N, C-alpha and C positions, 0 to 999 in steps of 0.2 A: 510750172506748166501754165501756159497762157490760156485764159478762158475763151472759148469760141464765141464770136459775136453772133447773136441770133437775129439780128435785124433791128429795126427801130422799136424803141420801147413806147408803149402807150399807157397813159394813166388809166386808173380804174374808172375815173369819171368819163373818159372818152369811150372806154369799152362799154360802160353801162348806158351811154347816150346813143348807141348805135345798135342796129339789128334787133333781134328778138327780145333782148333784155330791155330795150327802151320801150317796146310795146307793152311788155309785162309790167314795167314800172308805171307806165302811164295808166294802164288798166287798174293797177293797185291804187293809184292816187284817186282815180274816178270813183272806185268802190268806197274808198275811205271817206271822200267828200260826201257821197250819198249816205253812208252810214251816219256821219255826223249830222247831216240835215235831218234824217229820220229821228235820231236820238234827241235833237233839239225840240222836236215837236211832241215828243212823248213826255209823260209825267216823270219826275225825277226817279222814282223807284223802279221804273221800267228800263231806264237807259242802259244800265250795266248788263241787262239780260238780252238786249238786242245785240247780237254778236256780229252779224254781217248783213249787208244790204246790196243788192245788185239790180240793175235794170236789164231785163231780157225782153226786148221789143216793147210791147205795151204792158208788161207785167213787172211789178216790183216783187222781188224775191227777198224775203227777210228770214234770217235764221235766228232762232232763240236758243238759249243754252239748255233748257229743260222743257219737257212736255207741258208742265204747269204754266211756265211763262209763255210758251207758244200759244196756249189757249187764251191766256190773258191778253196777249198782243193781238189776237184775232178780233177782240172786241175794241181795241184801241185804233187799229189801222184805218177802219172806215172813216173815223173822225179826222184823221190827218191826211187822208188821200187827196181831198180838195186843195189843201195847202201845198202838198207836193206837186200837184198838177199846175199850180201857178208858177212854179219854177220853170225858167226857159227851157232847160234841158229835159224836163220831166213832163211836159204838157201832154204827151201821148199816153201816159199811164192811164189804164182803165180798170186794173184789177191788182190784187196783191195776194201772193201766196206766202204762208208762214210755214216754215219747216224747222226741224230740230237739227242742230249741228251735232253730229256724233261726238261723244266725249273724247275719243282718241284723236280727233282732229283739233280739239280745243287745246290740248297740251297743257301748258302752264296756265292758260286762262282759267281752266276749270279749277285748278288748285287755288288760284288767287280768289275766285268767286266763292269757294266753299270754306276757306280758311277762317277759323274763329279763334278768339283768345279765350282762355279759361276765366272763370269767375274771380279767382284771386287776383290775377293780373288786371282784369277790368276794374276791380275795386281799387287797386293801387294806382291805376291811371286816373281814376276819378279823384282820388285824394290828392294826387299831384296837380290836377287841373284846378282844384280849389285854391291853391296858393299862387297860381300864375296870374299876374296883374294884366297882361296883355289879353284883351278880350278875344281877338281872332285866334290866338294860339290856344287859349283855354277851350274855345269851341271845337277846335280841331282835335285836341286831346279827348274831349268828351265824345266826339264822334267816333274816335277809335275805340273807346270803351263801350260804345253801343254795339259793337260787332261781337257780341257775346251770345252764344246760343242758349236757349232755355234748356232745362233738363229734358223736356220732350224731344227737342231737336237733337240733343246729344244722343238720346236713345235711338231715334230714327236713323241718324247717320251711321250708327254702328251696324244696322241691318243692310245698308247700302254698300258696305265695304266688301 
């Protein structure tokens, strides 16, 4: 039985480049660029907790992953707002709102931000790092080993589950 011809075939690239999808992809790229710009201006330890950034007229809307980091970001944003205003597309910004992105919207991001390795694994990684001659590789392994919660953090996280 012959297959019925459904008309011309369009590539996924063509479909995504037209209509509503193109607008959504463009908006996503804009938000991602703004998020990267904001993260670059923040201290290193704040960057992974800044989840989203959007410009809504003259307001910068920044989402943090927890209420604690939202509070900390509220103290950082006034210091970076002048640098953001110097960007051609952001010169109209005159205020910033910090909000918490609900965990159900974070999905996998929440899991990756809160995942820790146990003490035994961390110690094995440190021992492995000691015998690696490549300095950059050794530093990366040691950074992985640092992602170990203290006993207090382990107890606290059990109450959050």
